[in-house]
C-alpha positions in Angstrom: 155.1 -47.7 -25.0 154.9 -49.4 -21.5 158.1 -50.7 -21.8 159.5 -47.1 -22.0 157.4 -46.3 -18.7 158.8 -48.8 -17.1 162.6 -47.6 -17.7 161.1 -43.9 -16.8 160.0 -45.2 -13.9 163.3 -47.2 -12.8 165.5 -44.1 -13.4 163.4 -42.3 -11.2 164.0 -44.9 -8.7 167.5 -45.2 -9.4 167.8 -41.5 -9.0 166.6 -41.4 -5.6 168.6 -44.7 -4.4 171.8 -42.8 -6.0 171.4 -39.6 -4.2 170.9 -41.4 -1.1 173.6 -43.5 -1.5 176.2 -41.0 -2.2 175.0 -39.0 0.8 174.9 -41.7 3.2 178.9 -41.8 1.4 180.0 -38.6 2.9 180.7 -35.2 1.8 184.3 -35.5 0.8 184.6 -33.7 -2.4 186.3 -35.7 -5.7 189.5 -34.3 -4.9 189.7 -35.2 -1.1 188.4 -39.1 -1.8 190.7 -41.8 -1.2 191.0 -44.5 -3.9 189.1 -47.1 -2.1 186.3 -44.4 -2.2 187.1 -43.6 -5.2 186.5 -47.0 -6.6 183.2 -47.6 -4.7 181.6 -44.1 -5.6 182.3 -45.4 -9.6 181.4 -49.1 -9.1 178.2 -47.7 -7.4 177.6 -45.3 -10.4 177.9 -48.6 -12.8 175.5 -50.6 -10.3 173.1 -47.8 -10.7 173.1 -47.2 -14.8 173.4 -51.3 -15.1 169.5 -52.2 -15.4 169.0 -49.5 -17.9 172.5 -50.0 -19.9 170.5 -53.5 -21.2 168.3 -52.4 -22.9 167.6 -50.7 -26.7 170.0 -47.4 -27.2 166.1 -45.4 -27.6 165.5 -46.4 -23.9 169.1 -45.5 -22.6 168.6 -42.3 -24.6 165.1 -41.6 -22.7 166.6 -42.7 -19.2 169.6 -40.8 -19.3 167.5 -37.6 -20.8 164.9 -38.2 -17.3 168.3 -38.6 -15.6 168.5 -35.2 -16.8 165.8 -33.3 -16.6 165.1 -35.0 -12.5 168.9 -34.0 -11.9 167.3 -30.0 -13.4 164.1 -30.0 -10.9 166.2 -31.0 -8.2 168.8 -28.4 -8.5 165.8 -25.7 -9.0 164.0 -27.4 -6.2 167.1 -26.7 -4.1 167.8 -23.3 -5.1 163.5 -22.2 -4.6 163.6 -23.8 -1.4 166.2 -24.2 1.3 164.3 -26.4 3.1 164.7 -28.6 0.2 168.5 -27.8 -0.2 169.1 -28.8 3.6 167.1 -32.6 2.6 169.0 -32.9 -0.2 172.7 -31.6 0.8 172.5 -31.2 4.5 174.0 -28.3 7.1 177.5 -27.5 7.4 179.0 -29.2 10.3 180.9 -27.7 12.8 184.0 -29.2 13.5 185.8 -27.0 15.4 184.3 -24.5 18.0 186.6 -21.2 20.1 189.4 -23.3 18.9 188.4 -27.0 20.1 188.1 -29.6 18.0 184.5 -31.5 18.0 185.2 -34.8 18.0 181.5 -36.1 18.3 181.0 -34.3 14.6 184.2 -35.4 13.2 183.3 -39.0 13.7 179.6 -38.1 12.6 181.5 -36.9 9.2 184.3 -40.0 9.2 186.7 -37.2 9.0 189.7 -38.0 11.1 191.8 -35.3 13.2 194.8 -35.7 10.3 192.2 -34.9 7.5 190.9 -31.8 9.0 194.9 -30.6 9.7 195.9 -31.0 6.3 192.7 -28.8 5.6 193.8 -26.6 7.8 197.1 -26.2 6.5 196.3 -26.2 3.0 194.7 -22.7 4.1 197.5 -21.0 5.9 196.1 -21.9 9.5 198.9 -23.8 11.8 196.9 -23.9 15.4 193.6 -25.1 15.9 193.6 -21.9 18.8 193.4 -19.4 15.5 190.2 -20.8 14.5 186.9 -19.3 16.1 184.6 -22.0 14.1 185.6 -24.0 11.3 183.1 -26.2 9.2 182.8 -28.6 6.7 180.3 -27.8 3.9 178.1 -29.9 2.4 180.6 -30.0 -0.7 183.2 -31.6 1.4 185.3 -28.3 1.3 186.4 -26.2 5.0 184.7 -23.1 6.1 186.6 -21.1 8.9 186.7 -17.9 10.7 189.5 -16.7 12.8 189.8 -15.7 15.8 189.6 -11.7 16.1 193.6 -12.1 17.2 194.6 -14.1 14.3 192.4 -12.3 11.4 194.7 -10.6 9.2 195.2 -6.1 9.3 192.4 -4.8 7.1 192.7 -1.4 5.1 189.9 -0.5 7.0 191.9 -1.1 10.3 194.5 0.8 8.5 192.4 4.0 8.0 191.3 4.3 11.5 195.0 4.1 12.6 195.9 6.6 10.4 193.2 8.5 11.4 193.7 8.2 15.1 197.2 8.5 15.5 198.4 10.7 12.7 195.3 12.8 12.4 195.1 11.9 8.8 194.3 9.2 5.8 196.3 6.5 4.6 197.5 7.7 1.2 196.2 4.6 -1.2 192.3 3.9 -1.5 191.3 6.5 0.7 187.5 5.4 0.8 187.3 2.1 -0.6 187.3 -0.2 2.7 185.5 2.4 4.1 182.3 2.4 2.4 181.5 -1.2 2.4 178.7 -1.6 5.4 179.8 -3.6 8.0 178.0 -7.3 8.1 175.6 -7.3 11.4 176.2 -11.8 11.4 178.7 -13.7 10.4 178.7 -16.6 7.6 178.8 -19.2 10.8 176.0 -17.6 12.6 173.2 -19.0 11.0 175.0 -22.6 11.0 175.3 -22.1 15.3 171.9 -21.3 15.3 170.8 -24.6 13.5 
């Protein structure tokens, strides 16, 4: 019985160390990892579970169950408390502000300008000046808000043009877009305040 508690303790320590190592490794998702990064992550996973794998099947099952239970608890705590979520995942990091690169934040994320530009092109953005704010989210994905001059026209704007200049309404989907409430704050305002 003492051996099982010892393995549970080891599993808990390994989970905490694993989360810290992955947090230090950076924000790139699996699809964004380079070959060396992928090999390093797989190796870290193998190293982390090696102390557990050398014992009996029962102890391995108990340790795996502890990993799953702790994962569920950590996810529940992240949903319950924003501070815990920020501690585990970290905040989104602004990499473009008002069309200007933020080199200090790019260095902090270990993200090259070429990698950022590749992500922007993947979103159909061809000029940095079109971007009001861009962030690298905790999951490694790019989030962005376009400058007003670069945003696509919405149905509500078309409706307003019809009403103003033609004295009528657009025939298709007349009220579908007008009924949506206008958000007072944007998704990026929260990040700017941090």
